[in-house]
C-alpha positions in Angstrom: 128.7 86.6 112.1 125.8 86.5 114.6 122.4 88.0 115.0 123.8 90.1 117.8 125.9 91.8 115.0 122.8 92.6 113.0 121.1 94.1 116.1 124.2 96.1 116.8 123.8 97.8 113.5 120.1 98.2 113.3 119.2 98.5 117.0 117.0 96.7 119.5 113.8 98.7 119.0 110.9 96.4 118.5 107.5 97.5 117.2 105.0 95.0 118.6 101.3 94.5 119.3 99.3 92.8 122.0 97.1 89.9 121.1 93.9 91.5 122.3 94.1 94.3 119.7 92.0 94.1 116.5 93.3 93.1 113.1 92.3 96.5 111.9 94.5 98.1 114.5 97.4 95.8 113.5 96.9 96.7 109.9 97.0 100.4 110.7 100.3 99.8 112.7 101.9 97.9 109.8 100.8 100.6 107.3 101.9 103.6 109.5 105.3 102.1 110.1 105.6 100.7 106.6 106.6 97.2 107.9 105.4 93.7 107.0 105.2 92.0 110.4 105.2 92.5 114.1 105.7 90.2 117.0 102.6 89.6 119.1 103.5 90.0 122.7 102.0 88.5 125.9 103.9 90.6 128.5 107.6 90.2 127.7 107.1 86.9 125.8 106.5 86.4 122.1 103.1 84.8 121.6 103.2 84.8 117.8 103.8 86.9 114.7 101.3 89.0 112.9 102.2 89.6 109.2 100.7 90.8 105.9 100.1 87.1 105.1 97.9 86.7 108.1 95.8 89.7 106.9 95.4 88.2 103.5 94.5 84.7 104.7 92.0 86.0 107.2 90.4 88.4 104.7 90.1 85.5 102.2 88.3 83.3 104.7 86.1 85.9 106.4 86.0 89.0 104.3 85.9 92.4 106.0 84.6 90.8 109.2 88.2 89.6 109.8 89.2 93.2 110.6 87.2 93.0 113.8 88.9 89.8 115.0 91.6 89.8 117.7 95.2 89.6 116.5 95.7 86.4 118.7 93.0 84.7 116.6 94.7 85.1 113.3 98.4 85.4 114.1 101.0 82.7 113.2 101.8 80.8 116.4 104.0 79.6 117.9 106.6 82.0 116.6 109.9 80.7 115.5 112.6 82.6 117.2 116.4 83.0 117.3 118.9 83.9 120.0 121.5 86.7 119.7 124.3 84.1 119.3 122.6 82.4 116.3 124.7 82.7 113.1 123.4 84.8 110.3 123.7 81.9 107.9 121.7 79.7 110.4 118.9 82.2 110.6 118.9 82.6 106.8 118.6 78.8 106.4 115.8 78.7 108.9 113.9 81.5 107.1 114.4 79.8 103.7 113.4 76.3 105.0 110.3 77.5 106.8 109.4 80.2 104.1 109.2 83.0 106.6 110.6 86.6 106.4 110.7 87.7 110.1 112.2 86.4 113.3 112.0 87.7 116.8 115.3 87.7 118.7 114.8 86.2 122.2 117.2 86.3 125.1 116.1 84.6 128.4 112.5 84.5 127.2 112.5 88.3 126.5 112.2 89.8 123.0 115.2 91.9 122.4 114.9 92.5 118.7 113.1 91.6 115.4 114.9 90.8 112.2 113.8 90.4 108.6 115.3 88.5 105.8 116.2 91.8 104.3 118.3 92.7 107.3 120.2 89.4 107.0 120.7 89.7 103.2 121.9 93.4 103.5 124.4 92.3 106.2 125.7 89.4 104.1 126.1 91.7 101.0 128.0 94.2 103.0 130.3 91.5 104.4 130.9 90.0 100.9 131.7 93.5 99.4 134.0 94.2 102.3 135.8 90.9 101.8 136.1 91.6 98.0 137.5 95.0 98.6 140.1 93.5 101.0 141.0 90.9 98.4 141.4 93.7 95.7 143.7 95.7 98.0 145.7 92.5 98.8 146.1 91.6 95.1 147.2 95.1 94.2 149.9 95.2 96.9 151.4 91.8 95.9 
């Protein structure tokens, strides 16, 4: 089970933002798409990640003035990334260990996807249920 399998199911579309956009614009993007994070792009490369947590931390430090800052000034960088051939369990372990919820998927320095811990958990649950169903069928036929 690899990250490529996850992307095969959910697709390769990536909602992203440029580092020169304002925090207010990034917040509007997160809200309109009902998502928790986006990769911050510098051309085709991932410069960082902008998440709800970055908004909270910057608002706590600076108040409403944080909304006028550039995304690159408050994003989490450098971004941890995975490749398409990374195992789902490896990515889950990385997310758990580093206490993060989103990972850009990078192939040859190009962002080809963006996964959340929810994507990985959903995939694992589906696999476990499928294996349990197969075991039930096997047991009933023996």
